[in-house]
N, C-alpha and C positions, 0 to 999 in steps of 0.2 A: 677252570675258574668259573665261579658262579656269576651270572650276569644279573646285575641289580638295576638295570636300566628301566624296569617297569614295575608298576604296582599291580596288585591282584585286582583291585576294583578301579574302574575308570570313573573319576569324579567329575571331570570336565569333558566337554566336546562329545557328549552322548548323542546329541542330534546329528553331529557330523558322522559318528560311527554308524548310526542308522542309515544315513544316506549312502555311505560307502558299501556297507554290507548288502544293502538292497541292490546296488549296482552290480555287485559281484554275483549275487544269486540270480540276477537276470542276464548274466553274461555281458554286461555293459561296462564293466570296470575298465578304464583306459589302461593300456599297457604301461604307460609312464605317467606318474602323478608327482606333482611338486607341492609339498606342504610348506607354505610360507607364513612366517609369523615371528614375533619377538622370541629371542632366545630365552629358554627357561620356562616357557608357559606349558610345556607338556606334549610337544609334537612327537618326540621320540617315544614317550609312554603310550600315546595314542596309536602310533604305528605298530607297536608290539601287540596291542589289543587287536588291531585289524589283522595282523599276521596270524595271531593265535586263532582268531575266528576262522580264517580261511583254511589253515592247515589242520585244524581239529574237527572239521566238518564230518568226517567219517568215523570219528571216535565216539564211544559210548558216553564219555564224560567231556563232551565238547563245550565250547565257549557258551556261557550263559548270557544270551543277548537281552533277556528280560531284566537281569540284575546288573548288566554291564560288568561282568565278573569273569575272570579266568578261573577255570576249574583246575585246582592244583593236582587233581588226580589224572588229568589227561597227559598222554604221552608227549604231546607237543610242548606243553609247559616245561616238562622236565628237560627236553632236548634243547629248547630255546634258552633255558636258564643256564645251561652249560655250553652254549654256543656250538652245539654239535648236530643241529637238525640238518639232515641232508638236502632239504628243500629251501634252506634259508642261508643267505650270505650277506653279512653286514660289512660295510666299509666305513671307517671313522678316521679322522686325521691321525697321523703318526704322533705319538706322545713327544718325541724329541724334536720333530720338525714342524709340528703344528700345521701340516698340510697333507693333502691326499696325493700321493705320487703315482707315477706311471706304473710302477710295479704292482701296486694294489689293484689297478684297473685290469692289468694283464691277468692277475690271479682270478679276478671276477670273470673275465672272458673265458679262461680255462674251465672254470666252474660251470659256466653256461654250456660249454661244449661237451661236458661229461653226460653220459647217459643216466637217465633217472631210473630208480628202482621201484617207482610207484607212479600212480596217475595224478598225484598232487602237483599243483603249479610250483614253479621255482620263483622265489621272491628275493630280490636284491634290495637291501635297504642301505641307502647312502646318506649317512649322517653328516651334517655341517658341509653341505655341498659347496658352499661359498669358499671353502678351503682347497678346492681343486686348483692345481697349478695348470699352466698352459698346456703342457704335454699330456697330463692326465685328463684334462677336459676334452682335448681333441680326440684322444683315444676313446673316451666315454661316448662322445658324439657318434662314433661309428657303431657302437653297440646299440645306442638309443634309436638309430635309424634302421636297425634290423627288424624284421617282422618275425619275432620269435613266437613259437607256439607254446601256450601255457606258461608264460613268463611275465612277471610284473616287476617294474622298477618303482621304488618309493624314494624320492629325494626330499630331504629336509633342509630348509633354507632359513637362515637368520635374515629376516627382511630388512634389517638395518645395514646389511653388508651387500656388496655387489656380487652378482652371479652373472656369468657370461650370458649375453642375450641369445647366443646360439644354443646354449643348454636349455634356457627357458623356452625357446621356440619349439623344442622337441617334447615338451611336457604339457600336460593339462594342469594348470595351476589352481590351487585352492588356498585361500587366505584363512588363517586361524587367528582369532582375536578373543582374548579373555574379557568377559564383562567385569566391571569394577568390583562387584562383590566376589566374583570368582577369583580375581587377582589377589584380593586381600586374603581370601581363604588359602590360596596357594602360598602366599608370603607367610601366613601364620603357621603353615605346615613346616616351612623352612626355619622359622624363628621360634618354634615351640610356643606359639600363641603370645608372642611379645610385641606384636605390631602396635598395639595401643600404647605401649610404654616407650615407643621410639620417639626421638626428638622430632619436632615438627619439620626440622630441616630435611628429613628423609621421607616425609609423607607426601610424596609427589606421584600423581596418577600416571605420569609418563615413565616412571622407573620400572624396569622389568624385574620379575622375581629373581632372575639370575644375579642381579645386582645385590639383592639382600643376602643371597647365599654367599656371594664373594665377600660382602661386607662383614658378615658373621665370621667367616674364616679369618679375615684380616684381624678382627678384634680378638679372636682367640689366640692368634699367633703373637699378638702384641700386648697381651694382658689388659685389654680394654673391655669394659662392660658395655655391651651393645645398647642396653636400655639407658645408659648414662652418657653416651657419646653424641655430640652434636658436630656441626661442621668445624667449629673452632678447635675442638678437641682433636678431631681427625687431622686437620691441617697441622696442628702443633706436633702431633706424632709423626706425620710425614716429613715436616721440616727438620726434625731431629735425626732423621735417618741418613745413611750414606748408601752409595750404590743404588740409587732409586730405580734405575732402569731394570735392575734384577728383580724388583718386587713387582710381580705381575699385576696385582691389584692397583698399585699406584700408577704404573705405566698405562694400564688399560683404561682406568677410570679418572685420571687426573683432569681431563678436559670436561668430563661430566661434573666433577666436583666444582670446577670453575664455574660452570653454567649454573649450578645450584647456588653457589656463592653470589654470583652476579644477580640472580633472581631475588635472593634474600635481601641483599644490601642496597639494591637499586629499585626494588619493586615500588617504592613510593615516588620514584622519580624516573619511571621507565621511559619517559619521553626525552630524557636527557641524552643528547647525542653522544656524550662520553660513554654511556652504558653500551651502546651499540658498537661504537668504534673499538672499545676495549675487548668486547666479546668477539667481534670479528677478527681482531688482531690476534688474540690468543688461540682462536679456533684455527686460523690459517697457520700460525706458528706451530701448533701441535701437528697439523697435517704434514708440514715440512719436516718436523723432527722424525716422524714415523717414516715418511717416504725416503728421506735422504740420510737416515740414521745419524741425525745430529745429536749434539750433547743435550740429553734430557735434563740433567741436573741444572744446567744453566737456565733452561726454560722454566723449571720450577722456581729457581731463585729470582728470576725476572718477575714472575707473577707475585712472589712474596714481597719483594721490595717496591714494586711499582704500583701494586693494587692492594694486596692483602693488608699491608701495614697502614694503609691510608683509609681503611674502611670506616 
């Protein structure tokens, strides 16, 4: 299967790549690094560029650091594209379980114990590290505490989600933040240059590019035109659906949509205690729905009849 997790050219985080490659060339790259930032800003893509740089150093067509570009003729690119590079091991959440389980960490440990056929470093890339469960996290800790020779761990973390402090303490953490113009450029890549056509309801500097990606998918699945959808149209579509919990976009983003709604309809009266009490109430209710597996449909209807209809 071809891996499509990276682009040939690195458009963002070029300064960061210079920093990490310089550390590697000086033999000062930490064994375990944690790349923390919002989901969807390009941390995984950045990681593949760093990995390609390291593993293609001895190749004639090695990574082009001047152009921040992967040379498609290098052997490393072809092997990484097919997930078969002997010096690279990636761990991502299970599709069906949405977590990283103990078995995946054990496979990684077996991989690290295997003999290498070359002098290149082994690199373990752990994507969405916040999805480690307790067993897999404890097992990973044992590996991170080992002093391996010529092994690097790269952990990617969605900074808006919790990661065990014991994992963080074993890593050297680096925060990745997109500048405003870089974020809009990233969003335009996702939306095929339709950002300017979006409703003002969704032009919020705090929204991550991954939200726009998921919003676009939701609109396509529900025959909505993204350049004509505002909050009202989106809520109307959501309220008309059944089995809301099964819709990942609705379940994952409903509290965010509530926050956008509150900001829009209470922005001229943000000092009103009602604004804060309602927002705090629904935020806590959502946390309880997720934590205790409560009835999500009732939560949505409560918002509709107690707040939305009175806007």
